[in-house]
N, C-alpha and C positions, 0 to 999 in steps of 0.2 A: 368085914369091910364097912367103912362108914360111906354114907351118901356121896360125899365129896370125893372120895376116893374111886369109888366105883365109877362115878360121873367123869373123872379124869383120865381113868382107863379106857372107857368107852369112848371117849375123845379121841384119845391118842389113836387107838384100833381105827376110827373110822377116818382120821387124818392120813393114817398111814397107808390104808389101802388105796391101791391104784388098778381097779379093774380097766382093762385093755381098750373097751369101747366107752370109756367114760368122758362126758362133754359137759360143758356148762348148761345146767337145766334151767338156770333163772338168770335173767339180766341183772346188771347192777342197780338199776333203778328200783326193781322189785326187792332186791337184798337191802338197799339204803331205805326203803320206805318200811320195810320190817324191822330194821335196826331202830329207826327214829320213832316207831311207834305211829306214823301216820296212815300206815296201810297194814294190818296183819296179813300173814299168808294164809291163803285158803288151804283147804284140807288137800286138795291136789298138788299145791305149791310145796307144802310142807313134806308130802310124800317125794316129791321130785327132789327136795333138798336132801333128804335122808339116805335116797337112795344113790346118789351121786356125792362122792368123796371129794370131788374136784370142786363142787359147787359147795360144799361145806368148807373147803380151804379157802374159796374165794370170800364168803362170808364171814370167815374169821379174819382174813386180811383186811377187809373193809372195816370190820368192827375193831380191830387194832388201830388202824390207821385213824379213825374217827377219834379213838380214846385220846391218841397221842396230841391229834389237833387241837382237842377240846382241852386236854390237861395244859397245853401252851397257852392258853388264854385265859384261864380262870372262870371259863363259861362254855356251857356245853350246846345248850339249845334252848331256845324261847319259842313257845307256842301261843297262839291265840285263836278266836274264833268270831265267825260273823253273828252278831247279835241278831235276835228274832226280828227288831223291830226295822232291821235294814232294809233299805230296797233300791232301787238302781238309782232313784231320784235324788236319795238323802247319802248313799254311800260315798263318803269322802276320805275316810281314814278307818284303818282297823289298827287297834294296838294289842301288842301281846299281854298275856295275863300277868307277867312280872312287869310290865309297864317300860321294859328297856328299848323296844323297837316300835316303829309305827308305819304302816304301809299306807300311802297317801294317793288317791286316785285323782287325776287331773283329766278332763276331758282334753282332746288334742285333735282338732280336725274330725273326722269320722270315727276315730278310736280313743284311746286312752294313754296316759301316760303313767306309769306306776314307780312311786319313789320309796325306797326303804331309809328310814331315817332312824339313827342311834340317837336314844335320848342322851344327853350330856352329863345327866345326874346319875347314868347306869354305873355300877361298881367296876365295871370292866371296860369302860369307854376309853379312858387314856392308853390303856395296852392294846387295844383294838385300832385306835387312831394312830397309834406309832407303828405297829407292826401291818396294818392294812391287809389282814388274810382275805382269801377268797371266801365269800360268803354265798349261800344259796337260801332262797326262798321257795318253798314247795307248797302245794295246796294238799288237802285232803287225800287226792288220788296220788299223791307224788310227781305228779308234774310240776316242772320247773317255772315258777313265775317270774322269777329273777335271779341272775347269778352274777356278780362281780365285786369288786373291791370298793371300799367308802373312799369318797373323796375327803379333802380336808375338812369341810363342813361336816362329816359324818354322815352322808349321804350316798346314795347309789341309784340310778335311775335308768329305765328303758322303756321302750313302747310296751303297752298291754300286749302279751303273745296271742290273745285267743279272741275269736269273733265275738263271743258273748260278751256283754258288759260285766265287770266285775261282780256286781251282786248276784247276777244269774249264773254266772260261773262257779262262786263259793257256795252256792246254795245246791248246785248240781255235783260238787265234789267234797261233800262232807262238811261243809260250814266251818272248816279249820285251816289254817296254815301254820308254817314253822320256819324259824331262822335258823342256822346252823352254819358253822365255819367248815370250810372243807380241808383247811390245812394253810401252811404258813405262806 
């Protein structure tokens, strides 16, 4: 047997088995973070995933839904990182590595406002603005920074959801972020 055939058979067996006491071993946030690469599974989480066919089926469902949503827009995911020189005083904007998205941080009262902006020159901008899918911005720990739909200007905004200022938060959570579609 080839490795591909063996892997497909193993997947089919795992997905088919249904132990009576099986329950979801990992929540959707952990599974999504593993799928998008923002937070790999720990060895204990991987063992729990392998021991639970129900959790494996949920992971597969989330992966397929993510793939369908991403295929519909011609774009899958954009990631970016906090640069080493950024501090709380000068962190005003973070840009994804592909240059298609930017996160703007605007002081507002005692807190901050975070604004996701789609660059007009992005190759998928017209399609996203026409369809306005739900978007999610996550940090390196998998926490949601912002979730919503773009407005007519290609922006989505909300109050900063954490007590720490943006620079301190990013430094404490892997110094990375990602933008991805959740569905139509």
